[in-house]
C-alpha positions in Angstrom: 34.6 61.7 -37.4 34.3 58.5 -39.4 37.7 57.0 -38.3 37.2 58.1 -34.7 33.6 56.7 -34.6 35.1 53.2 -35.1 36.7 53.4 -31.7 34.9 53.8 -28.5 35.7 57.4 -27.7 34.6 57.0 -24.1 37.1 54.1 -23.7 39.9 56.3 -25.2 39.3 58.7 -22.4 38.8 56.0 -19.8 35.3 57.2 -19.1 31.7 56.2 -19.7 28.7 57.7 -21.6 27.1 58.8 -18.4 30.1 61.0 -17.5 29.5 64.8 -17.5 31.4 67.1 -19.7 33.4 68.2 -16.6 34.4 64.6 -15.9 35.3 64.0 -19.5 37.4 67.3 -19.4 39.2 66.1 -16.3 40.1 62.7 -18.0 41.2 64.5 -21.2 43.5 66.9 -19.3 45.1 64.0 -17.4 45.7 62.0 -20.6 46.8 65.0 -22.6 49.4 65.9 -20.0 50.5 62.3 -19.8 50.9 61.8 -23.6 51.7 65.3 -24.9 54.8 65.2 -27.1 56.4 68.2 -25.4 56.2 66.4 -22.0 57.7 63.2 -23.2 61.4 62.6 -22.7 63.5 61.7 -25.7 63.4 57.9 -26.2 63.2 55.6 -29.1 61.4 56.9 -32.2 58.8 54.2 -32.1 58.0 55.1 -28.5 57.8 58.8 -29.4 55.6 57.9 -32.4 53.2 55.8 -30.3 53.0 58.6 -27.7 52.1 61.2 -30.4 49.5 58.7 -31.8 47.9 58.3 -28.3 47.9 62.1 -27.8 46.2 62.6 -31.1 43.6 59.9 -30.4 42.8 61.4 -27.0 42.6 64.9 -28.5 40.2 63.6 -31.3 38.0 61.9 -28.7 37.8 65.1 -26.6 37.0 67.3 -29.7 34.0 65.1 -30.4 32.8 64.4 -26.8 33.2 68.0 -25.7 30.9 69.4 -28.4 27.3 68.9 -27.5 25.9 68.2 -31.0 28.9 66.1 -32.1 28.6 64.0 -28.9 24.9 63.5 -29.5 25.6 62.4 -33.1 28.4 60.1 -31.8 26.1 58.6 -29.1 23.4 57.9 -31.7 26.0 56.2 -34.0 27.3 54.2 -31.0 23.8 53.2 -30.0 23.0 52.1 -33.6 26.1 49.9 -33.5 25.0 48.4 -30.2 21.5 47.7 -31.5 22.9 45.8 -34.5 24.4 43.4 -32.0 22.2 40.4 -31.1 20.7 40.8 -27.7 17.5 39.7 -26.0 14.5 41.9 -26.4 12.9 41.7 -23.0 9.5 43.3 -23.7 7.6 46.0 -25.5 7.1 49.4 -23.9 4.7 52.0 -25.2 6.2 55.5 -25.4 3.2 56.9 -23.6 4.1 54.6 -20.6 7.6 56.0 -20.3 8.7 58.8 -18.0 9.3 62.1 -19.9 12.1 64.4 -18.8 11.5 67.8 -20.3 14.9 69.2 -19.5 16.8 66.4 -21.1 14.2 65.8 -23.8 14.3 62.0 -23.1 11.8 59.3 -22.4 13.0 56.7 -19.8 11.8 53.4 -18.4 13.3 51.4 -15.5 14.9 48.0 -16.3 14.4 45.1 -14.0 18.2 45.2 -13.3 17.9 48.7 -11.9 19.3 50.4 -14.9 17.2 52.2 -17.5 16.1 52.4 -21.1 16.4 55.8 -22.6 15.2 57.2 -25.9 15.6 60.8 -26.9 12.8 62.8 -28.5 15.2 63.3 -31.4 15.4 59.6 -32.0 11.6 59.2 -31.8 11.2 62.1 -34.3 13.8 60.6 -36.7 12.1 57.3 -36.7 8.7 58.9 -37.2 10.1 60.8 -40.2 11.5 57.6 -41.6 8.1 56.0 -41.1 6.4 58.8 -43.0 8.9 58.4 -45.9 8.2 54.7 -46.1 4.5 55.4 -46.1 4.9 58.0 -48.9 6.9 55.4 -50.9 4.1 53.0 -50.5 1.6 55.6 -51.9 -1.3 53.8 -50.3 -3.3 55.4 -47.5 -5.7 53.1 -45.8 -6.4 55.7 -43.0 -5.3 53.0 -40.5 -3.3 53.6 -37.4 0.4 52.9 -38.0 2.8 51.7 -35.3 6.4 52.8 -35.1 9.1 51.8 -32.8 12.8 51.5 -31.9 14.8 48.9 -30.0 16.6 50.4 -27.0 19.3 48.8 -24.9 19.5 49.0 -21.1 22.3 51.3 -19.9 23.4 48.7 -17.4 22.6 45.2 -18.6 22.3 43.4 -21.9 18.5 43.5 -22.1 16.6 45.5 -24.8 13.1 46.7 -25.1 11.1 47.6 -28.2 9.7 51.1 -27.6 6.5 51.6 -29.7 4.0 54.3 -30.4 0.9 54.8 -32.5 0.4 57.5 -35.1 -2.6 58.0 -37.3 -1.6 57.9 -41.0 -2.0 61.3 -42.5 -3.9 61.4 -45.8 -1.8 62.5 -48.7 -2.8 65.6 -50.5 
């Protein structure tokens, strides 16, 4: 998955992260038929080679994006790469002020452009665990309230918000 993660797998399939599995499957099937080595007519060896490479690239993208957990992991890595890019942080939003979707297990907040900022419960829990580890490394418990947060990009425009939350430091035993 490392090599495939360097490319935008959604772009390989000509799709977007908001596409459903059914939409991704449809694009995959179209591209697989178009580039499958058995469907290509005999031509130059370099043309046949590039067709095989394109087919393998499409197939690798589909294998990752069709598997729910692999897609989630890829989306997290993709978001991490996006967050490393410099972009304007529009404001700070408290997790408690975001809308919670129980079915999707995601917190969301509307952007002024009409798009949205989304952070999954899994991302929040991962950041909270990282915060606990940092606190344990510090080995100092002041009993104060600690603040955690993540930067989240809008799914439509280039704005970002810092999603924050408060958590009482637990005393070490």
